[in-house]
Structures are given as structure tokens and as C-alpha cells.
N, C-alpha and C positions, 0 to 999 in steps of 0.2 A: 767231480771229486778230485782231490789232490793228495790222496793217501799213498803210502808207499811202504816197502819193507814187509815185515811179517804180518801186517795188518795195520789199519789206520791208527789204532790206539795201542798197538803192541810195543814191546820194549825197543824194537828196531825203529819203529815209526816215530818214537819220541826221544830217540837217542840225542843227547846234547841239548835238549829243550827244557831243562829244568826252570830257567828264568821265565820262559814264555808260558810254561804250564802254571807257574806261580801267579803270573799276571791274570791268567784266565780263572784260576782258583779264587782270586779276589772278586771276580764278577759274581761267582756263586755265593761267596760269603756275604757280599752286599745284598743280594736278593733275599737271602735268609734273614738278614737284619732289617728287611723292609725298605731297602733303598733300591734305586734304579741304577743301571749301568749300561753304557754303550761302548762298544769297542770294535774298531775296524782292523782286522788282521790282514796286513798287506805284505805281499811277497810274490816272487816270480813263480811261474808254473813249476810244479814238482818240488817246491821248497819245503812242503810239509804243512800247508795251511789246513787241509782237511783232516790230517792226523790230529792237529791241535783242536779243531772243532769237535772231532770225535771224543777227544779227552774231556773237553768241558761238558759234553753231553753225558759221558759215562760217569762223571763225578757229581752230576747234578741230582743227587738223591734228595727227595722231598721237594723237587722243583719240576713243574710240568714243562716239557720241551716241545716246542713247535719248530718244524724245519721246512725250509724251501731251498731249492737249488736252481740257479739260473742256467738256462740252456740257450746256447747261441742261436739255434734255429727257431727259438720261441720268442726272440726279442721283439718281434713285431706284433705279438699278440697281447693286447692291452690287459693289464691286471692279472696275467697268467700266474706270476709268482705270488702275488698277493692272495689270490684264490687258493693256491697251494698251501700257503701259510695259515690262512684263516679258516679253511674248511672245517677243521675240528671244532671251531667255536660258533658255527652258524646257528646252532640251537639257541644261542644267547641273543640273537638279533632282536627278538621281541622285547628285550629289556632296554633297548636303546631309545633315546628320544626319536619321535617319528621322522623328522627330516634326516637324521643320521641313518636310521634303519632303512629308509627308502633309498638313500644314496648307495648304501652297500648292496641292497637288493638289486639296484639297477646295474652297478658295475659287475656284479657276479651273474647277471643274466637271469635273475629270479623274478624280475618284473620289467615292464616297459616304462615308457614315460620319457621325460626330457633328460638331456645330458646333465648329470649332477656336477656341481662345482668340485674341482679337484681337492680343494682344501676342506670342504665339507666331508669328502670321503676320508681324508686324513684324520679329521676330528673323530669320525665314526670309528675308524680303526683304533685310534687311541682309546676311545671309550670302550670298545669291545675288549681290547687287551687288558685295560684297567679293570673291567668287570671280572674277567677270568682270574686276574691276579689277586682278587680279594679272597679267593678260596685257597690258593696256594701260589707261591712265587712262580713266575713265568719266564722262561728263557726262549727267545726266538733266535734260531740259528739260520743264517743265510749264506750258503756256500756258493762259490762262483758268482758272487754278487755283481761282478763286472758284466755278467750276461743277463741281469734282470731286465725285463721289459721296462721301458722308460717310465710308464705310468706307475708301476709298482715301486721302482726306485725312488721316484719323487715322493710318493706317499710314505714310504718307510723312512726316508730322510726327514720328512716333516715330523713323523712320530718320534724319531730319535731325538730331535731337538726340543720336543715338548715334554719329555719325561723328567720327573723331578722326585716325587714322593711315592711312586708306585713300586711294587716289587716286580719290576719288569727289566729284563736284560735283552739287549739286541747285540748280537755278535755277527759281524759280516766278514766274509773272506773275499778279498779282491786281489787282482794282480796289480792294479794301479788305482790311485785315488780317483774315484768317479765324482763328477760335479755335484751330484745329489748328496754325496756323503762327505764333501769337503768340509774341513773344520771340526769333524768329530774326532774323539780320542782315537789314536792309532797305536797299533803294535806292529812294528816292521819286523818281518822275518827274513833273516839273511842266511847265507850258507853256513854249514857246520864248520866248527873249528877243524884244523888239520888233523888233530888227534882223533876226534869223533868221525871225521870223514874216512880216515884210514881204517877204523874199526868197521864202519859200515861197508866199505869196499871189500874188506877181508871176509865179510859174511856171505858174499855172493861170488867170490872167485875161488875156484877149487885149487888152482895151482898157486904155489908160493911165488909172490911177485918180488922182483928185485926192488930195492928201496927207491932207486931213482925212477923206475917205471911207476911205482905206486905214487910217489910224490908228484910226478908229472900229471897223472890222471886226476889226482886230488886238486892240483892247481888249475887244470883246464876245466874241470867241472865246477870250480868255485864253491865246492862244498854242497852243491845241489843234490839232495838225497835221491831224487828220481833219476838224475843223470848217473850218479854213482851206481845205482842199482840196475839201470837199464842198458847203458852204453857198453859195459864190458860183456854183456850177455852173448854167449856163443863164441867169444874170441879166445884164442889160445894165448899163453904167456908170450909167445913169439910175436903174435899179431899185436898184442898190447904194448910191446916194447917200443913201437913207433909212436906211442901216445894216441890221442883221439883226434888229432888233426889241428892242434893249436886253435881250439875253439875260442871265439869271442862271444860276447853277450848276445849278438844278433844271430849267430849260427848255432849256438848251443841247443836251442829248442828245436831248430830244424833237424839237428842230428838226432835228438830224442825221437822226433816224429819219424825220421828215417828208420830208426831202430824198430819202432812199432810197425812200420810198413814192411820191413823185412820179415817180421813175424806174421803179418797179415798175408803177404804173398805166398807164404809157405802153406797156407790153409787151402782146403779144397774150394772149388769155385762156388758151390752152393753155400758153403759156410761163409765165404766172403760176402755173398749176396745177403745173407741173414744179417751180417754185421752192417751192411749198407742200409738195410731196412731200419735197423735199430738206430743208426746214426741220423737218418732222415726223419725219424719219429720223435718229436721233442718231449712227449709226455712220459715216456718210459712205461707204457702200458703193454704188458706181455700179450694180452688178448688181441690188441690191435696189430701188434707185430706179427702174431700168428696168422691173423686173417689176411694181412697184406702179403705175407709169404705164400700163403695158399693161392692167392691170385697170380703169383709168379710161378706157380706149379712147384713150390718148394715145400717139402714136409720137414718140419722143424726137428722131429726126432731123428730123422735120417741125416739132415744137414749138420746137426750138432752132436752126432754120435761120437765123433772123434774129439770133441771138445773145441775150445777156441784159444788154446794156449794161454788161458787166464785173462784174455782181453775183454771178454763179455760175460756177464752173469745174467741169466734169465731166472728170476725168482718171483717174488711178489711184484718187483719192479725190474725193469731192464736197466742195468748199470754197466758202464764201461770201466775198465781198469783206471783210466784217467781221461779227462777231457781231450787231451792231445790225441788219444786213440780215436775218439769220435771224429775229430777234425781230419785226422790222417785218413781214416776210412772214407769219409765223405768226399774230400777234395781229390784224393788219388783215384777215385773210381772213374770209369769211363762216363762221359756226359750222357750218353744214351742210356746207360744203366741207371744213372741218377734219375733221369726223367721217367724211366719205367717204374722205378721204386716209388717215386712221388705219385704217379698215376695209380699204382696199386694202393697206396696209402689213402689217396683221395676216395677211391672206390670203397675202401674198408671203413672210412670215417662216417659216422652217423650224421646225416645232414640236419637232423632236428636238434641234436645236442651240441654239435660242434661245427656249425656252418662256416665259421671264419677259418678254422684250421683246414677244413676241406677245401675252401677256396684257395688258400695259400698253397696247398699241395698241388691243386690243379694248375695254378700259375707257374709253379716250379717245374711242372711237367710239360709246359707249353713253350715253344720257341717262336713260332710264327704268330702274327696277329690272329686272334680268335675272339670274336665278339661275345660268344656265349660265356667264355671264361672272364672276359673283361667286365661283362655285366654282373657276373657273380661276385667279382671282386668289388665292384661298385656297391652292390647290396651290402657286402660285408663292411665296407667303409661306413655306410649309413648306420649299420648295427653297432659298430664299435664307437662311433661318434656319439650315439645316444647313451652309451655307457660312460662317456667322458674320456675315451681314449683318442685324443686328437692326433698324437704322434702316430699311433697305429692306423688311424683313418687316412692320414697323409700317405703312409707307406702303401696301403691297399690301393689308393687312388693313383699313385705314381705307377704301380705295377699295372693297374687297369689301363692307364694311358699308353703304356708301352705295348700292350697287346691290342690296341685299337688301331684299325687300318685307316678309317676315314678321318681327314684332317680336322673337321669341325668338332665332332665328338671327342677326338683326342685332345684338342685345345680346351674344351669344357672340362675334361677330367683333370688335365694338368692345372687348370686354374682352381678347380675344387681342391686339388692336392695342395696348392700354394696357400689357399685360404685356411685349410686345416693346419698346415705348417705354421702359419702366422699365429693362429690361436694356441698352438703348442709352444710358441716362443722360439721357433727355429728359423731365425731371420736368414741365415745362410742358405737353407733349403728353399726359402721363398725366392731369394735372388736367383738361384740356379734354375728353378722352375720357370721364373719369368723370362729368363734369357732363352730358355728352350721354346717357350710359347711364342716369344717375339720373333723367332726364326721362321715361323710359318704364317700363312694367311689368317687374318682375324676379321670377324665382322665387328660392327660398331659396339655391340654389347660386350663382346669378348675383350675388345681393345679397352673399353671403359673399365671393365673389371680388373684387367691387368694394371691399368693406371692407378686405380684405387689401392691395389696391393702395393705397388711401387711407392706410392705416396706414404702409406703407413710404415713401410720399412724405412724410408728416408727419414721420417719424423722420429722413429724409434732410434735411429742412428745419429740423431743430433742435427740433421739438416732440415730445420723447420721451414725456411723459405723455399727450399727446393721441393719439400714435400707438398706445400700448399700449391705451388705451381703445377705439380703433377696431378693433384686432386682437381684443380680447376680444369685442366685439360681433359681429365677423365670424365668429369661431370658434363662437359660440353658434348663429348662423344656419346654419353649415355642418354642425354636428354631426349633425342628423337625416339628411342626405342623403349626406354624405361625411366620415365620422369620421376617415379618414386625413388629409385636408386640414385638418380642425379641429385635430387633434393637432399637426400641423406648425405651424399658426398659433400655437397656444399655446406651442410650443417657441420660436418666434421672439419672442413677447411676453415669455416668461420671461427670455431672454437680454437683451432690451432693458431689462427692469426692473433687471437686475443692472448694466447699463451706466449707467442713470440713477441707480442707487444710492438707490432709494426703498423702504424696507422695507414701507410700507403697500401700495404698488403691487405689489411682489413677492409679498406675502401674498395680495392679491386674485387675482392670476393663478394662484397655486398652489392656492388654494381652488377656483377654476374647474376646474382640471385634476382635482382630487380628486373632483369631481362627475360626471366623465365615466364612461360605461359602461366596465367593464374589458375589455381586449383578450384574446381567447381565446388567441392564440399571440403574445405580445409579442416584437417584434424589438428590436434594440439601441437604436433611437431611442425606442421605447415605454418601455423600461426606464429610459433616461436621463431622459425627461420625468417619469415617475412617481417616480423616485428624487429628482429635484430638487424636485418639488412636495412630497413627503413631508418632505424635509429642512427646508423652510420651515415647513410647517404643524405637523409633529409632532416635529421634531428629528432629529438624526443617528442616534440609536439606532433609531428607527422606520424610517429610510430605509436603514440599513446594508446589509441583505441585498439590497435592490433595487439599490443603488449598486454593491455588489460584483459582482453579476451583470452590470450594465451595463458596468463597467470591464473585465470579462473578455471581453465579446463586441464591444465597440466597435472592437477591433483588426480586426474582420472586416467592417466596413461597406464598401460599394461605393465606387468612385471618385466617382460622382455624389453619394453621401451625404457623403463627405468634403468635397467642394467646397461642398455646401449647408449642412452642419451641423457641420463640423469645428470651427468657432469656438466652439460650445457643448459639443461632445463632450469637450473637454479637462477638463470639470468632474468627470467620474466618478472618474478616477484621482486627481485632486487631493482630492476629497471623502473618499476612503478612505485617504489618506496613503500611497499606493503610489509611492514615488519612482522605482523601476525601471520600473513601469508607465507613469508619466508620460513618462519619457524614451523608452521604446519606442514609445508611442503618438504622441508628438510627432514622433519621427524618422520613423515610418511615414507620418504625414500629410504631412510635408514632401516625402518621396520620392514619394508619390502625386501631390501637386500638381505637382511637377517633371515626373514622367513624363507627366502629362496635358497638360503645357504650359499649365497654367492660371496664367499669370504674374500676372494680376490678383489672384488669391487668395493669392499667395505671401507678401506682406509679413506678414499675420497669422500664418501658420503658422511662418515662420522666427522670428517674435517669440516664439511659445510655446516653440519649441525653444531659443531663446536663454535663456529663463527656466530651463529644465531644466538647461542647461549651466552657468549661473551658480550654481544650487543645488549642483551637483557640484564647483564650484571650477574648472571649465574656462573661465577668463576669456578665454583666447585664442579658444576655439571660440565662446564667447558673443559676443565682439566681431566675429568673422567673420560670424555670423548677423545681427547688427545691421547690419553694412555691407551684407550681401546684401539684407536687407529694405529698407534705405534706397535701394539701387540700384534695386530693383524698384519701390519707391514713386515714385522720381523718374522712372523710365522710363514707368510707367503713369499717372502723375498722380493716384495714390490714396495720399495720405500716411497713415501710421499713427501713432497716439499713441506717444510715446517711453517706454512703460512699461518695456520691457526695458533700455533704456539707463539709465533711472533706477535700476533694480535693480543693474546692473553697477557703475555709478559709485559708488553708495552703499557697496557691498561693498568697492570699491577704496579708499574713503576720500578721494576727490578732491572736496574741499569746494567749491571755487569752481565747478567744472563742475556738481556735483550741485545746489547751491543755485540756480544760474542756470536749470537745466532744471526744477527744482521750481517756480520762479516762473512760467516760461513754461507749464508743464503746468497749474498751478492756474488761471491766467488763461484759457487756451484751453478747459479743461474746464468752467469756470464759464460761459463764453460759449456753449458748445455744450450745456449742460445735462447733461453727462456726469459724474456723481458718482464713477464708478469712477476717473477720472483724478485726482480729489482724493484718493481713498484710496491710489492708487499713489504719489502725491507724499508723502502722510503716511508711508507705509511706508518710502520711501526716506529721508526726513528722520530717521525714528526710527533706522534702521540706521546712517546716517551719524553721528548725534550719540552714539549708544551706543558706536560705535567710537572716537569722539574723546573719550569719557568726559565729555561735556558733557550731563549727565543732565537738567537743567532743560529744555534745548531738545529733548532726546529725548522727554521726557514731553509737552511741548506738541505736538510733531509726532504722537506716538502718539494723542493725543486729538483730533486735527484732522480726523478722518473719521467718518462715520456707520457704525455697525456693522450689517452685513447678514447675513442667514442664507444666505450663499453660500459656496462651497467655495474661494474664491481669496483675494483680497487682504485682505478683512476678517478672515479667520481667521489669515493669515500675519502680520498686524500685532500679534496678541495677545501673542506671546512678547516682542516689543520693549516693549510697554506694561508687562508684568510686570517686566522688567529695569529699565526707567527708573523705574518707581514705587517699587520696593524700594530702589533707590539714592538716591531722594529722600525716603525715609522716609514713604511713603504706602501703608501696608499695606492700607487699605480699597480703594484703587484697584487695587492689585496683586491683591488677593484676588478682586475682581469680574472682572478680566481673566482670572485663572487659572480661575475657574469656567466662564467661557465657552469657554476653551481646552479644558478637560477635557470639556465637553459635545461638543466637536468631535473630540477624540482618543479618548475613552473607549471608544466602540463598536468601535475597530479595534485590532488587535494587531500592527500593523506596527512595525518598528524605528524608522521615521521618527516615527510618532505617539508611541510609548512614549518615545523619546529626547527629543523636544522637550518632552513633558509632564513627564518626570522632571527635566529641566534647569530648567524653570520652577517646578516644585514646590519644588525645592531652594532656590531663592532666598527662599522664604517659610518654610523649615524651619530648625531649629536642631540642633546636636549630632549624635549618631549618625544621626538620620533624614536630616539634610541630606547627610552624607557618603555614606550609602547611596544617596540619590537621585542625587548627582553621579556615583557609580560606575555606577549603572544608565544614566544618560544617556550616559556615555562608552562603556559597553559596547554599548548598543543602537545609538547613532549610528555607532560603529565598524564595525558590520556593514552600513552603508549606503554609498552613494557620495557622501554629503553632507559633503564635507570642511570647508566653512566652518562648518557647524553643529557638527561634531565638534570643530574647533579652538576654537570659542566655549565648548563644554562644558569643555574642558581649561582655558581661561582663567578661567571662573567658578569652577571647582573650585579652581584655584590661588589665586585671590583670596580665596576662603573660607578655605583652609588658611593663608594668610599672616595673615589676621585672627584665626585660631585660634592664632597664634604657632608654627605647625609649619613653620618656614622650609625645612627640607630637603625635606619632602614638597611644599611649595608650589613650590620651585624646579623639581622634576621636571615638574609639570604646566604651569608657566608656560613652561619651556624648550620643552616639546613644542608648546604653543600658539604660542609665538613662531616657532619653526621652521616650523610649518605655515602660519601667516599669511604669513611671508616667502615660502615656496614658492608659495603660492596667488597672492599679490599683493594682500593686504589690508593696505594701508599703515597706516591709522588703527588698526586692531585690533592690528597688530604693534607700533606705538608704545605702545599701552596695555599690552600684555604686557611690553614692554621696561621701562617705568616700574615695573611691579609687580615685575619681577625685581630691579631696582636696589633697591627697598624691602626685599627679602629679604637684601640685603648682597652679592649676586652682582655681579661685574664683567661688564658686557655691552658688547660692541662694537656701536656703532650700525651698522645696515645701511641703506644708502641706495640709491635706485634709480640704478643705473649707466646711463650713456648708451651704449647699444650701437649698433653700426652700423645695426641695423634701425630705430632711432628716426628715422633720416633719411628713411625711406620715408613717402610720403603714405598716408592711410587706404586708398585704393584699391590702391596698390602693395603695402601690407602684406597686404591680402586676397588679392591674386593670388599673393603669395609663399606664403601659407598653403595655398592651393589646390594650388599646385605641390608643396608638401610632402606633401599628401595624395594625390599621384599623378595629378591630373587633367591631361588634355591641353589644349592651347590651345583647340580647339573646345569642349571641355567647360567650360572656364573662361569662355569667351565666352558660352555659353548661360546660365551662372549669373549673369553680370554684365551681360547684354544688350549685349555688345560683340562686334565681329567678331574672328575669330582673328588677323587682321593687327594690330588694335589691341592685343590681348593680347601679341603678339610685341614690339610697340613698347614697351609697359610693361616687359616682361621685360628688354629691353636696358638700360633705365634702372635697373632693380632690380639687375642684375648689376653695373653700374658703381658704384652706391652702396655695395653690399655687398662689392665687390672679389672677386666670384666670376665664373666663366666658363662654368658649366654648370648644368643643372637638378639634377644630383646634388649639386654643391657647395651649391646653394641649399637643397636639402632638409636638408642637414647644418647649415646656419647657423641661428642663433637670431634670430627676427624680432620679439621683444617685449622691452622693458626688463625686467630681472630685478634682484632685490636682490643686491647684492654686499657682501662684507665690507669694512668700512672702520674705521679707528681711531675709538674713541669720543671 
């Protein structure tokens, strides 16, 4: 609490705060108008934040108020503040979608099960608050939010950024801007004006002060209300004549604490112990404080008979005059007294309902290593981890390791703490723990685990090559004792090597894998790893059988395996040129991730699905997945490289947007050491310029990336290089690219592989052979869903026929190509086909992109319209886009208005994307 004066909301408490009160009144007015508002009230301790929060609560008539307060000693207890805030709404859980309901039940300890995704919890809280706000506006007040446990702070920051059309307000009071709240609207609270500060000072000083004394006190306290009220307490005018010690910003709050300590020291010993019990107990539960006091042979009625000088109130909740009182009481106490109080609180805490809090009290009461306490902390870490509190699990495990005497178990617990810290995104903590672990003796398994963690930290820090070296070393150490973990480590390293785009590193990792002992009964991931390694060391022909088997069984991997390895599992169906398998696998993986509520993993998986949809010419679907991925990335704070957007834009022939994104991707990828991004940019440039028939630029783009023995971008770039090189009269370059393409396609008999290979071969052939190859390409690609590739085969065939002076035959192929490009939305290729048709002597009416009503929609509105078209309900759309159903309804009203429709049925019948329309040439 940060109140002061005659009461948090009294006239003294709000003295000089008219502008700040008006800003908070705007929040309430917005809620009553059906709008949402978020405000972070920031200011130093004692500046009056709590008084302002009390004001907004007291004026919120007709608004339901939920409140939670951060407590410093509770920061390690995951979701403590969130539970405090949402407890009054738990009767509404049944109305949430099942995955969201189960996620909240898990984090609040109402059910067991696996750890829920943090962002699914955030979406569930958003839905819960939105549901409550439908009955009456809702104001959530978070005091001392700088002391929220990290899990709660992350969730509430997520919710604050997703509010739009709900009657929900979130008001935080913080001393400093916390990372989870950064970027939200702020109201900075500074000291009172000199005039108001003098009035406040006069209200608490009995003696008349000389003006220069008064001015000096006002200046030294910087208008801080709590300092003005507290520091002069008990001083005579003579004592105050010397000022308050020329306070600076660093010492002011220490002086305030010292003032509180002087009052604390004047209290009887048993009263001071009661204050210490209350300071060590984070919940503010008077029953628990009473029970703990009794275990210390303290009777509350006796200990508090003389009062607490206004420092502590025991009512329905235990509250301190100010958080500085709590910290002053706690840290000024004798360490032995603190341990005794924590032990009493542990004894008084119910093991069944609050095992984690009990374990934390036990740890705080323990100095020397104690295996029983360490084990209880370890159990609590498991418990909070299943609730999704990774940061809290790491804290429990770190404390458990500190209390562990034996070196080997201590190392295991420190490594487990590091693993939890990594999952919580605390890379600094991981590095510190690894340094501590490395100082002691480790067995091969522990050393390997440490190496894996070090490699993951290095990769996240931008050192891709160093990370892979560390992972290779770790895998070698793991292999004798845990081959499963060794193989998983190599799979991670292989995927990283592809991302870095270094052929030498990729070859080194693959050779390591080839030296592993064979697995007796290989599973899907074993087949994937072995196939990928063989592809690099021995070529696709040698890897073909293994990769086919992997592609067949990867559709059966478990949910956990999809979440951990789905990012590299996409390689198998790509490697064997199975377009239907690609789309099926990518679609399944997206659905698995959605069903699991693993929203943090969603951006990558929808990106891969977007690739498959673009390959098929479903540009509308691809754009929708891109938008969904961007929404997920924005909501989770985990941006994805724009590779899918590059692919789509280049196929559409949108030159300005493609080139701008290529530039940004190359710059970002180079800075991050991710060569795959440079390859993605090169592929996009090659497709764009081939479509525009600007072959010198297409050739330069095609040659702008390092070729890797991987099944994705490096391979898909080759047909573009063949086309650009042949058009530029560079047969040697085209021939070399064709050889590499044939090495990739030759071992596979799919229509995808055969069609792309035949189309590329035809570019280097003459006469009947060329025509045969073009016919094969059209025939084989015609049996796939790859409409853009088929259209390009018709285009190349038609161009060849025109150059053979077979105008009638050429017109048929070129007309087919033109119509397909128009239908798909490939503007640049369509214009190239149109020019070729004109060259045959045919009259062609230019088709331009018509401005349809749907083009008035924003990207998000377009996505919502598409999801409505697909039959999704508002709650389902909200889950996809991390928005509340109420916000979806708000967007739909705008969409209806823009498109001139009045129902979902009419919207489903409307066209939402610009299409080519006939226009005079």
C-alpha cells in the first residue's frame, strides 16, 4: 500500500492531485461507455499511488472492482497475484472453452495434468474477465505491481495488450516500469508542488516553522507526501531547523524506513515479533498470523494491547501502514528471529492447501544443508512447474540446491533449475547456474546436460556456430549414458546448422550422427535424424528410403514431440517431394499445437502451413496463416522471421513490398547469423524477378545464397536459378543448377519431383526432347495441387512454342497460363504471360486488380472475415487471434458496415480479397 495522510482517499491523501484524479476518472468514464482502458501509475515509494488507486475504486460506481496487491515475499509463488485477482470470478470457469478452463484450473491448483502454455492461460484470463464485463464494467486494480510474481505479471501484461472493445480497465501501480508492462499507457506521479507540500507539512507539525526551515524540508523531501508526513514526526522545531540531512534520491527512502524503524523500536518486544510474523507472511491472513504467533508463545490480544503506533492493522486482512514498514520490520530483525518466525509460519501453514508456501517458509528457516527441506522444495518445484510457473520452479530448485550437501544431487538440482530458467526465458540465470555447476565435479550425464543448456543459451544469444560446437560436445558426452538425449541433442544441432546455413558445420554434425550406434527399433525422430544426416553425408539417393519411412510415420508423433521437434520434422516430406504429405503434416501440426494451447509455438507452425498453402496457390489461406502467425507473435512477444510472407509476396509479384521485406530480412538475418534468412530472401527475389521477366536480377538473386544439403530453401531455389540462367544465356550455370536439382529429385518418383525436374530439364533441351519434357512437366504437375508450378510449366511451354514459331499451339498454353495466374493472383507472371500472348498476335484484354469492397478491410478485419467464412464462431475466432469474443463482435460490426452486409451468412457469400477483373486493353 502507498497511502498517506488522513486516509488513502481523504482530502490530505489527494492534495494537489486534481490532474491525476482526472486522468483516472477518464478510465471509469471509458468503462461506462463500453470501452477498455489500461493505465500504469508510476512513481516513487510514498508518492501517493495507492491514494490514487483508492480514489479510482471509490468513484467506480456501477463498476465491479477486482483488486490484487503484490507482496515482495510472494514474488516466487507462481500465479499468486493472478489467483488473488480472479478468485471472485472462479464460478465463471465453466463458461470458458475447455482448453482455457483447464488451463486456469491447473494454474490455480484446482486440477492436475500437464503444464499449461503461458499464453493459453493469458487467453483464458482475458475470456474470464470479458465474460464478467458483459454483466457490468470491470475494473482490475493492481497495487504494488512491481512485486507481482513473474507469472502473474506476464499474464496481466498479455491481457492488457489484448483489450480493445471490452468494458475492462486495468490500473497498475508501480515504482518503476516493469518489463511485462513496458509500452502500456503511463501516468507518472511526481512530488507535490511547493505550495501543496507546505500545506501537507503544516498539517502534521504542531509548532510553527520558520519559512526557511519549511522550505528546506520541502526541498529535501522533493514533495514526497509520505516523507513530508513521516520524517518530521517526533522532531521539535529546533531539531528540524537543521533540515533532514540534505537527502538525495537514494537516501530519502532509507530515511523514511529509519523513521519507521524508530517507531518500531519503541514498541514492546512481543509487539515487534507480531509485526515480524506479519511481515514474513505474504498472504495477509490474520488466522495464519495468529496461529504462527501462538507457536512462538505470543498471545495477540496481549501483544497488541498497546497498539502498533498505526504501523499494522489486523482486521479481515493484515495490512501495513506502507510497504516500507514491512521491509523495515523484516530486514531489521535479528536473523535468528526471522528464522524462528518462518519456522512457526511453516508449522502453521496447511500442507494440503499451501504446500509451496510451507516449503518456502521452511527454506527461509533453514541455514545449513538439510535434505528433507531440499526434497520438499524439489517437490514444490515439480508442483509449480505443472502449473506453468517456470520461473517459480527455478527459484525453488535453486534454493533446494543450496540446501543440498552431496555434490552430485546438488549438481542435478542446479541443472534442473537452469533448465527451468531456460524455459522461463531467463538466460542470465541459466549462465550463472551453469558457472556454478561447472565449478564442481560432474559425471558424463551432468556434463552433457550442462553442455546442452550452454548451447541453447549461445544460440539464443546469436552465436550459432559456437552453440552447435557446444551441442556436439555435449552429445558426445551423453552418448555412453543416455543415447536418447544424445540423439535429441544432435537433432537440435542439425536444425541449428540449417538455420545458420553453414555447409561445413552441417556436414560435421551429420558425420557425428553417422557414427552413433544404430537404434534397434527406430522411432519417427530416429528415422528423421538418420535420414537428414544421410542426406548430407551421402546424398538423397542414399537417404531416400529412410526419409520416406520418416515421412510416413512423422504424422504419428505425440503432442509433446510435435511441440519439441515439429520445427525440424517438416523436413522429411519436403525432402521426398511429397506435396500432399507436406500439407497434411503441416495441417496436423498446426491443429496439434492449437489443441494443446501451445500458443508460444504457434507462429512457426502456421508459417510452415502458410508455405504449403502458397505452394498450392491458396494465397488467401496463406495470407490468413501469416496474419494468424503475426498475431500470435505479437501476443507472445516471440517474433518469427517473415519467410512465408516473402514467399507469398514474391509469387504475387508485389515488387515494392517484396524488395523492402527482402532488404529487412537480409539485414536482420546477417545480424543474427541466420543464413537461412538470406536464402529465403534470395529465393523470394529470384521468384519475383523471374515473374517480372527481369532475368539479370533474377540470376543475381538466385546466386545470392549458399547452397546447403538441406531439403528446404536451398533446393527450392534451384529451379529459379535454372530458369534465370537459361534466359540469360548462361548454360554452364544452368547446367550446374540442374545437376544439383536432379540429385535432389531423382531418387523420388512423386509428381512434384518429376514435374519440377522435367520443367527445368526442358529449359536446357531442344526440339522434340524439349517438347516431350514440357508435356511431362504439365502432365505430372497437373496431378498435384501445386497450381503455381503448373501454371509456370504452361507459361514456359508456351514461350518455347512461340520461339518455335508455333503460334497457335503457343496461344493455347499461354492462354491457360494467363488464366491460371489471374485466378491464383500471380500478377507479375500474369503480365509476363499477357506480353507473350500479344507477341503471338492474339488480342488480349488487360486484367487489372479490381478494388473490391473487401479491400477496405484492415488486415485483421480481413482475417476475421475469412474465419467467419470458414464457419468459426466468435469464441473460436477469438482463440485463434488472442482476442475476446466481445472484441470479435466489435470487429464484425465494422466489417458488416464496410461490406454492406448484415449477417454472417451474407459475409460468407461475399468476396474478401481483390481479384483480377476484365478491363479493356
